[in-house]
Structures are given as structure tokens and as C-alpha cells.
C-alpha positions in Angstrom: 0.0 0.0 0.0 2.9 2.4 0.6 3.7 2.4 -3.1 0.2 3.2 -4.0 0.1 6.1 -1.5 3.2 7.3 -3.1 1.6 7.1 -6.6 -1.5 9.0 -5.2 0.7 11.7 -3.7 2.5 12.2 -7.0 -0.8 12.4 -8.9 -2.1 15.0 -6.4 1.1 17.0 -6.7 1.1 17.0 -10.5 -2.6 17.7 -10.9 -3.9 21.2 -11.9 -7.5 20.4 -10.8 -8.3 17.7 -8.3 -11.9 16.7 -7.6 -12.7 14.4 -4.7 -16.0 12.4 -4.5 -17.1 11.2 -1.2 -19.7 8.7 -0.1 -20.8 7.2 3.2 -17.5 5.4 3.8 -15.5 8.5 4.7 -17.8 9.2 7.7 -17.8 5.6 9.2 -14.7 6.7 11.4 -16.7 9.5 12.7 -19.4 7.0 13.9 -21.9 7.4 11.1 -22.6 3.9 9.6 -22.7 3.3 5.9 -26.0 2.5 4.3 -25.7 -1.2 5.0 -25.1 -0.5 8.7 -28.0 2.0 9.3 -30.9 1.0 11.5 -33.8 0.6 9.1 -36.5 1.6 11.5 -34.6 4.7 12.5 -33.8 5.5 8.9 -37.5 5.4 8.0 -38.4 7.6 10.9 -35.6 10.1 10.2 -36.8 10.3 6.5 -40.3 11.2 7.4 -41.7 14.8 7.7 -44.8 13.2 9.0 -42.8 11.8 12.1 -41.1 15.2 12.5 -44.4 17.1 12.6 -46.2 14.5 14.8 -43.4 13.8 17.3 -40.7 16.4 16.9 -38.7 15.6 20.0 -38.8 11.8 19.3 -37.6 12.7 15.7 -34.8 14.8 17.1 -33.7 11.8 19.3 -33.6 9.6 16.3 -31.6 12.1 14.3 -29.2 12.5 17.2 -28.6 8.8 17.4 -28.3 8.4 13.7 -26.2 11.5 12.8 -26.0 14.3 15.1 -24.0 12.9 18.0 -21.4 11.7 15.7 -21.3 15.1 13.8 -21.0 17.3 16.9 -19.4 15.1 19.5 -17.1 12.9 17.4 -16.6 15.4 14.6 -14.8 15.0 11.3 -12.6 12.1 10.6 -8.9 12.2 9.8 -9.8 12.0 6.1 -12.3 15.0 6.4 -9.5 17.0 8.1 -6.8 15.9 5.6 -9.0 16.9 2.6 -9.5 20.3 4.2 -5.8 20.6 4.6 -5.1 19.7 1.0 -7.6 22.3 -0.2 -5.9 25.0 1.9 -2.6 24.0 0.2 -4.3 24.4 -3.2 -4.1 20.7 -4.0 -7.9 19.9 -3.9 -10.2 22.2 -5.8 -13.6 20.6 -5.1 -15.4 18.0 -3.1 -18.7 16.4 -4.3 -20.5 14.4 -1.6 -23.9 12.6 -1.2 -23.5 12.8 2.5 -25.8 14.9 4.7 -23.5 15.1 7.7 -21.9 18.4 6.6 -18.5 17.0 8.1 -16.4 18.3 5.1 -17.4 21.9 6.0 -17.1 21.2 9.7 -13.5 20.1 9.0 -12.8 23.3 7.2 -13.3 22.6 3.6 -14.8 25.6 1.6 -15.5 24.1 -1.8 -18.0 21.4 -1.1 -21.0 20.4 -3.3 -23.6 18.6 -1.0 -25.6 17.4 -4.0 -28.4 16.0 -1.8 -28.3 18.8 0.7 -27.3 18.4 4.3 -28.1 19.5 7.9 -26.9 22.9 6.8 -29.8 23.3 4.3 -33.1 23.6 6.2 -36.6 24.6 5.2 -39.4 25.6 7.6 -42.3 23.2 7.1 -44.7 26.1 8.0 -43.5 29.3 6.2 -40.9 27.8 3.8 -38.0 30.1 5.2 -34.5 28.5 4.6 -31.8 28.3 7.3 -28.2 27.5 6.5 -26.9 27.1 10.0 -26.0 23.5 10.8 -25.8 24.5 14.5 -29.6 24.7 14.9 -29.3 20.9 15.1 -27.0 21.2 18.0 -29.4 22.7 20.5 -30.7 19.6 22.3 -34.1 19.9 20.7 -35.9 19.9 17.4 -35.0 23.2 15.6 -37.8 25.7 15.0 -38.2 28.8 12.8 -39.2 32.2 14.3 -42.7 31.5 13.0 -42.8 28.4 15.2 -42.7 25.9 12.4 -40.3 23.0 12.5 -37.1 23.0 10.4 -36.6 19.9 8.0 -33.2 19.4 6.6 -33.0 19.3 2.8 -32.7 15.6 2.2 -35.9 15.0 4.2 -37.7 18.0 3.0 -37.0 17.2 -0.6 -37.6 13.5 -0.2 -33.9 12.8 -1.1 -34.2 15.2 -4.1 -31.2 16.9 -5.5 -30.0 20.3 -4.2 -29.6 22.0 -7.5 -27.4 24.8 -6.4 -24.7 22.3 -5.5 -25.5 20.1 -8.4 -24.4 22.9 -10.7 -21.1 23.4 -8.8 -20.5 19.7 -9.0 -21.0 19.6 -12.8 -18.7 22.5 -13.3 -15.9 21.0 -11.2 -16.4 17.6 -12.9 -15.8 19.3 -16.3 -12.5 20.8 -15.0 -11.2 17.8 -13.2 -7.7 16.4 -14.2 -7.7 14.0 -11.2 -10.7 12.4 -9.6 -10.4 10.7 -6.2 -13.4 8.6 -5.2 -13.5 8.0 -1.4 -15.8 5.6 0.3 -18.4 5.8 -2.5 -20.1 2.7 -4.1 -21.8 4.4 -7.1 -21.5 7.5 -9.3 -25.1 8.7 -8.7 -26.1 8.3 -12.4 -25.3 11.2 -14.8 -25.9 14.0 -12.2 -22.2 14.9 -12.4 -20.4 11.7 -13.6 -21.0 12.2 -17.3 -19.4 15.7 -17.1 -16.0 14.2 -16.2 -13.6 14.1 -19.2 -12.4 10.7 -20.4 -8.8 12.0 -20.0 -9.2 12.5 -16.3 -7.4 10.1 -14.0 -9.5 8.3 -11.6 -8.4 6.9 -8.2 -10.5 5.0 -5.9 -10.0 4.5 -2.1 -12.3 1.9 -0.7 -11.6 -1.2 1.4 -14.2 -3.1 -0.7 -14.5 -3.7 -4.5 -17.1 -1.4 -6.1 -18.3 -0.6 -9.6 -15.5 1.9 -9.9 -12.8 -0.9 -9.9 -12.9 -1.3 -13.7 -12.7 2.5 -14.5 -10.1 3.6 -12.0 -6.4 4.2 -12.9 -5.5 3.2 -9.4 -7.5 1.2 -6.8 -6.4 1.5 -3.2 -8.3 -1.1 -1.2 -7.8 0.3 2.2 -9.7 2.5 4.6 -9.5 6.2 3.7 -8.1 7.1 7.1 -5.1 4.7 6.4 -4.5 6.3 3.0 -4.9 9.9 4.0 -2.6 9.5 7.1 0.2 8.7 4.6 -0.3 11.9 2.5 1.5 15.1 3.0 
């Protein structure tokens, strides 16, 4: 693996535009399970605005157990922090993620496209007002708007619909990418951004398991992302 990490380091150092695509796997070290590890009953309750409106504090407890405690108590993983560091050094130009945990931004990354939204994109179920402060979910109770309505985070409010503002950013970055690093993702989310990546872009996958990306990647590193990012400078 050391040789693969050295190759990845060289690719990053030589790239003029590096795009990182992350899935659930990058947040496992923070205590948020991948889709296969989620509690189905809790997931169904969390995904329901009906449950949120009927029993807001129960809903908040479910959200805390599934996501919020890991986000605010455990915080970003080593990989989240390393990607923020690489961005600050000018070595990562954009991150596309399907995760709703907002951990990339909490780690300090600025150029993040959360294409399904996150806990930092919230809509009042009563008046429709938007709130972009992730910290409303860290107050110990279900967040409410000034009008008294409950806030629903975008993935739940939109029924896992796309957050178009960030989709447009993702597509723009995909067109510019010279190096694409896929971290802990198992699928390319259809043509939302993937078809915008040029055939000439080099693709690197970091995932302990085999995925659909194995056949298209220039380099496959089958290790955990924290192990890999710990070896990068």
C-alpha cells in the first residue's frame, strides 16, 4: 500500500485540478454507519416529515442517534480534516458528496458540493424559510423557525431530491477535473455529475471493498480512507 500512496501523492502534486467524490465510507470513522449499517426503523423515521411534525422531540432523538451525536461530538474524521488541509494547500479544488452530515465543511473545507443537501440546508415546514446554519441541530431539541414551524433538513424535506445549487457546482468541477479521487463511495449517482468528467481525467478509488469503480479507476487502493490519507503530506 505504501507504493500506492506514493503514486497517489505524485498524482495530487502533479494535478492542476483535483476533484474528490465522497460517499458514506468517509464518515464511518466518525461514527456514522454506511447505508448497510444503518438501523432501518430509525432511517425510515428520520426520512419522514410526518414523524417530524407529529413527534418532533422523538424525531430529534432519532436524528441525534443516527447522525447528530457523531457530527457534533465525534466530529470530522482524519480523512475529512486531511482533505480540508489539501484544499488549503491548493491541492484539492472541489469535493462532491452525497453525505448529509456536513462533516467536510465542519472540517474546514470551503469548496463542497452537497448534492443531496445536508443538515446545513433547512426549510421551515410552516413558512418555507431557509436556514443554512448547521448548529440549529446542536441545541438539544428539534429546531424551530421564528414563526414556530419545524425545520426539516433538505434531504428529508425534498424526499432525497437533488440540491440544484450544489449540483451545478459539482458539474462545473467535474468538467474541469484532471484527477478524480473517489473516497468511500459505491456508485456514481447516475449522470448527475459523472458524465461531465472528461475521459482524459485520471480516476483513483479509495475503498476497502470492491465497487463498480474498480474497472474504470487508474488506481484502486483497497484500504480505509483514514489509512490512506494518514500517509499523504
